[in-house]
N, C-alpha and C positions, 0 to 999 in steps of 0.2 A: 819932497815928492809937491813940491811945487807945480813944477811944468808938465804933473798928471794930473794937477787937480784944478789944473786951467786948460790942459785940452780935457776934462771932462764937464767940466763949464762953460765950455766952449757949442760941443756938441751937443750939447745941452742933457747932461747924465746929469740928475742933480740930486741921486741918492745916493753913486759913489764915488760925487764928489765930495761931497759932506760928511760922507764916513772913513775916505781918504784923508782929510783936514780935519778928522778927529773932530769930529762937529753933532756927532751921532750920537745921543745919551751920552754915562757918564762911563771913565772909561775904555769907552772903544779902541783901544789898541789891536786887543785878541783879533775883532771882528774888520778893524781896516787892516792887518796882518795879511787874513785869511783872502780877504779883497784884493790887497798887492802880490800877492803868493798866488789867487789863481790868473791875476792879470800877466801877471812875468812869464809863468806858464804856456800862456794861449801867442804871447810874444816870442817866447823864448830866450829869452836872458832873464839874468839873473833881478832877487829885487833892486838891491841895490844899487842896476844899473835901468829901472826903468825912468829915470827921469831923463837921462841921456838920450835914451832910447825914445820919451816920448817926441824928445826936439830932433833928433835925424831921423825918424820915423814915423810921420803923425799917424800918417790913414790907418798902418797895422796896429797900432794903438790904441786908436780909436773903435777900429773895429775888434779891440781886444776889450776894449770898456762897456762896450754894445754887449756884447753878451754874457759879459760878469752881471748888465744895469738888467740883464732877462733875469737871469737867478740870483740877484738878489736879495729876493724874499721870502727862496729856499738859505740861503747864508745869516738874515739876518732873525728868520725863524731858528736853525740852528745858535747860534750867538742867543736868543731870548731861552731858548729852554735847555741852557747852562750857566745861565744865571740863574732862571728859578731854582735850579735843582741845587746850586747853592744858598741862598735862600732857604730850601723846604731843609737843606743839611745842618746848613746855624742852627735853627726855630729845634729844631730835631735836641743837636747836642746843649741849647737851653731848657729846655725839659726837663733834659737827663740829673742825676741828683747829681749835686758839687765834688762827692770818692771818686763818681765815675769818668769825669769828665777832666779833675786833679790833675793825673798823674803826664800831661806834657806838658804844663807850666813848672807844673813841682818838676818834673827832672830837667827844662832847662836852669831851672833855677840852683838847681844841685848843679849839675855839670860846669854853673859860669863860679858855683862859687870853690872848686874842688881848682878851677884853675888858676882862681885868684889866690888859692888858700898855694895850692902848688907853687905860680909863679912868684905868691907879691907873702902874704903874708905869717909865711909860714920861716922866711929868712927874716921877715922886724922879727917873729915874736923869739924868734933863735940868736936874732943879734942882745931887743931888747933883756930879754928875763936869763940872759948866760945859758940859752937851754943846745938840747941838739939831739933836735925831733926830726924823724925819719919824713923823708918828700918820696911822697906817691912816687913810682916811675914811670917817668911820661911816655909807654910805651902800650903799659895800662890804658892808664889815663886819654892814649889815645883811641884805645882799642874800645873801653867803657865810652866813651864819643861817638864815635861810629858805631857801636853798636843801638846807639839809641838814634841816632840820627836815620840809618836805616833801620829799626821802628818806626820813628816814627814821621821825618823826612822823605822818605823814597825807598819803601818796599819790595816795589816794582821795578824802582830806576837798576834796587842790588839787587834782587833778582833778574831784570836784567844783563847788569852787565856780570852778573855768572855763567850768565844760559850762553851769552856771545865767546865768554870766554874759554868755559869746557866744546865752545866747539857746536854749538845748539842752534845757532843764534845764524841771523839772513846776515 
């Protein structure tokens, strides 16, 4: 987005220029994405074509940048509120007893071990000691992994997918 950042800088829009160039705070990728999305929406092009639009239609893009610059305090406030919520959640989790938050890493390690056992260690043990230990069926291992990922890594994603699959989504 170098042409877009250059256009914002030449128009005197320093806040938007810093956000687009990702120089605003640590890891401002989400904030930059929100700003780029707002500019792209006003210009009427996809985000990946903003640089080209900045070269071909600088007046239109500059006006969109000005509009977003006027709204940038709101965007920055929303971004800061999201960061504060994440910090509060991490602080709350840190104050919990270890047994209340240990299920997540324990589940990850257990799944990792089960996959390693099923794919590598079981076959090595069977070959070395001339055993015939049975394998966990891969279908069940995939189901266990999917259940864990659904609970820990995206319950809302699974819920939304099921809702759309049943025809209740948008």
